[in-house]
N, CA and C of each residue as an Amber inpcrd file, in Angstrom:
protein
   198
   0.8390000  -1.1850000   0.0000000   0.0000000   0.0000000   0.0000000
   0.8860000   1.2520000   0.0000000   0.6380000   2.1510000  -0.9000000
   1.4550000   3.3590000  -1.0290000   1.1470000   4.3130000   0.1170000
   2.2040000   4.8560000   0.6890000   2.0570000   5.8070000   1.7750000
   2.1470000   7.2220000   1.2230000   1.2940000   8.1060000   1.7010000
   1.3520000   9.4940000   1.2640000   2.6020000  10.1370000   1.8580000
   3.2850000  10.9100000   1.0560000   4.5140000  11.5430000   1.4990000
   4.2520000  12.4720000   2.6750000   5.1660000  12.4190000   3.6670000
   5.0640000  13.3430000   4.7900000   5.4290000  14.7500000   4.3510000
   6.1410000  14.8530000   3.2610000   6.5480000  16.1470000   2.7100000
   6.0120000  16.2620000   1.2860000   4.7570000  16.6700000   1.1460000
   4.1160000  16.6560000  -0.1720000   4.7430000  17.5720000  -1.2100000
   5.5100000  18.5650000  -0.8010000   6.0690000  19.5070000  -1.7770000
   7.5900000  19.3970000  -1.9050000   8.1270000  18.2650000  -1.4820000
   9.5820000  18.0830000  -1.5150000  10.1230000  18.1580000  -2.9360000
   9.4390000  17.5130000  -3.8890000   9.9190000  17.5190000  -5.2730000
  10.0130000  18.9350000  -5.8140000   8.9820000  19.7400000  -5.5700000
   8.9670000  21.1140000  -6.0590000  10.0820000  21.9370000  -5.4140000
  10.3080000  21.7270000  -4.1130000  11.3730000  22.4470000  -3.4270000
  12.7430000  22.0590000  -3.9930000  12.9250000  20.7790000  -4.2850000
  14.1860000  20.3220000  -4.8820000  14.3620000  20.8970000  -6.2860000
  13.2690000  20.9880000  -7.0370000  13.3300000  21.5750000  -8.3790000
  13.7560000  23.0460000  -8.3180000  13.2670000  23.7600000  -7.3220000
  13.6600000  25.1760000  -7.1590000  15.1480000  25.2610000  -6.8530000
  15.6200000  24.4180000  -5.9480000  17.0320000  24.4520000  -5.5880000
  17.9040000  24.1800000  -6.8120000  17.5030000  23.2130000  -7.6260000
  18.2570000  22.9000000  -8.8410000  18.2370000  24.0740000  -9.8160000
  17.0750000  24.6980000  -9.9810000  16.9440000  25.8390000 -10.8870000
  17.7980000  27.0070000 -10.4090000  17.7190000  27.2950000  -9.1240000
  18.5030000  28.4010000  -8.5840000  20.0020000  28.1500000  -8.7510000
  20.4200000  26.9210000  -8.5270000  21.8390000  26.5810000  -8.6880000
  22.3040000  26.8160000 -10.1200000  21.4670000  26.4650000 -11.0830000
  21.8130000  26.6370000 -12.4970000  21.7850000  28.1000000 -12.9330000
  21.0600000  28.9270000 -12.1910000  20.8300000  30.3160000 -12.6020000
  21.4230000  31.3350000 -11.6310000  22.5460000  30.9940000 -11.0300000
  23.2500000  31.9110000 -10.1250000  22.3650000  32.4690000  -9.0150000
  21.4400000  31.6440000  -8.5550000  20.5550000  31.9900000  -7.4410000
  19.7660000  33.2740000  -7.6820000  19.3020000  33.4550000  -8.9070000
  18.4570000  34.5940000  -9.2720000  17.0170000  34.0810000  -9.3770000
  16.1720000  34.3800000  -8.3640000  14.8150000  33.8440000  -8.3400000
  13.9760000  34.1850000  -9.5730000  14.2290000  35.3450000 -10.1850000
  13.4360000  35.7490000 -11.3450000  13.5590000  34.7320000 -12.4880000
  14.6440000  33.9910000 -12.5280000  14.8500000  33.0070000 -13.5910000
  14.1670000  31.6820000 -13.2920000  13.5640000  31.5650000 -12.1290000
  12.9490000  30.3040000 -11.7140000  11.4720000  30.4730000 -11.3510000
  10.8320000  31.4630000 -11.9360000   9.4450000  31.7560000 -11.5720000
   8.5100000  30.5700000 -11.7530000   8.6800000  29.8110000 -12.8160000
   7.7570000  28.6940000 -13.0660000   7.8380000  27.6420000 -11.9690000
   9.0580000  27.2910000 -11.5550000   9.1770000  26.2800000 -10.5040000
   8.7680000  26.8340000  -9.1400000   8.9880000  28.1170000  -8.9120000
   8.5260000  28.7490000  -7.6770000   6.9970000  28.7250000  -7.6360000
   6.3690000  29.0060000  -8.7580000   4.9020000  28.9690000  -8.8210000
   4.3670000  27.5550000  -8.6210000   5.1080000  26.5440000  -9.0770000
   4.6910000  25.1610000  -8.8500000   4.7280000  24.8220000  -7.3570000
   5.7510000  25.3050000  -6.6610000   5.8090000  25.0840000  -5.2140000
   4.6530000  25.8100000  -4.5330000   4.3780000  27.0330000  -4.9510000
   3.2610000  27.7970000  -4.3870000   1.9560000  27.0160000  -4.5640000
   1.7500000  26.4870000  -5.7530000   0.5420000  25.7210000  -6.0390000
   0.4620000  24.4730000  -5.1640000   1.5730000  23.7740000  -5.0240000
   1.6100000  22.5770000  -4.1870000   1.2730000  22.9260000  -2.7440000
   1.8520000  24.0040000  -2.2530000   1.6040000  24.4220000  -0.8720000
   0.1380000  24.7870000  -0.6560000  -0.4590000  25.4230000  -1.6420000
  -1.8790000  25.7530000  -1.5400000  -2.7240000  24.4810000  -1.4790000
  -2.3590000  23.4870000  -2.2950000  -3.1290000  22.2360000  -2.3340000
  -3.0400000  21.4680000  -1.0230000  -1.8890000  21.5410000  -0.3410000
  -1.7370000  20.7930000   0.9080000  -1.9220000  21.6980000   2.1320000
  -2.5130000  22.8690000   1.9260000  -2.7660000  23.8320000   3.0040000
  -1.4890000  24.1810000   3.7700000  -0.3830000  24.2980000   3.0260000
   0.9160000  24.6700000   3.6040000   1.3690000  23.6780000   4.6760000
   0.9210000  22.4250000   4.5500000   1.2660000  21.3830000   5.5060000
   2.5340000  20.6550000   5.0610000   3.5800000  21.4060000   4.8190000
   4.8720000  20.8620000   4.4210000   5.9490000  21.8310000   4.8840000
   7.0480000  21.2970000   5.3960000   8.1220000  22.1770000   5.8520000
   8.7000000  22.9700000   4.6910000   8.5330000  22.4830000   3.4690000
   9.0730000  23.1620000   2.2950000   8.2760000  24.4100000   1.9260000
   7.1180000  24.5830000   2.5030000   6.2860000  25.7410000   2.1810000
   6.7040000  26.9880000   2.9530000   7.5000000  26.8410000   3.9830000
   7.8950000  27.9860000   4.8020000   8.6790000  29.0090000   3.9940000
   9.4530000  28.5480000   3.0170000  10.3080000  29.4680000   2.2620000
   9.6350000  30.0580000   1.0330000   8.4700000  29.5660000   0.6530000
   7.8660000  30.0040000  -0.6010000   7.5020000  31.4860000  -0.5790000
   7.0440000  32.0100000   0.5380000   6.6710000  33.4290000   0.5610000
   7.8940000  34.3170000   0.3700000   9.0180000  33.9450000   0.9560000
  10.2420000  34.7130000   0.7590000  10.7160000  34.6610000  -0.6800000
  10.6050000  33.5100000  -1.2980000  10.9980000  33.3750000  -2.7010000
  10.1050000  34.2130000  -3.5980000   8.8150000  34.2340000  -3.3070000
   7.8920000  35.0170000  -4.1190000   8.1800000  36.5070000  -3.9830000
   8.5140000  36.9510000  -2.7840000   8.8520000  38.3620000  -2.5980000
  10.0910000  38.7230000  -3.4010000  11.1120000  37.8600000  -3.3680000
  12.3430000  38.1050000  -4.1100000  12.1080000  38.0690000  -5.6140000
  11.2920000  37.1350000  -6.0590000  11.1160000  36.9270000  -7.5000000
  10.2980000  38.0310000  -8.1560000   9.5090000  38.7650000  -7.3680000
   8.6800000  39.8150000  -7.9460000   9.3120000  41.2030000  -7.8330000
  10.5320000  41.2570000  -7.3100000  11.2300000  42.5410000  -7.2480000
  11.6930000  42.9000000  -8.6580000  11.3680000  44.0530000  -9.0680000
  11.7270000  44.5000000 -10.4270000  12.7400000  45.6320000 -10.3300000
  13.6470000  45.6350000 -11.2360000  14.6200000  46.7280000 -11.2880000
  13.9620000  47.9510000 -11.9300000  14.1850000  49.1350000 -11.3640000
  13.5570000  50.3480000 -11.9350000  14.1110000  50.6960000 -13.2960000
């Protein structure tokens, strides 16, 4: 019987880390994977330790240069 993951958004969080590593840790270059984590966190009611960082990432990713 398959067990539900205790960390439902782990894959998305790992994808963000990989994207950031490839893109010199510039969140603006990883918006799609950040949005996937946001979506996952919404679906699981933020019941994952990986959701704690999503709000900070979203704030960083939406900063625009004047």
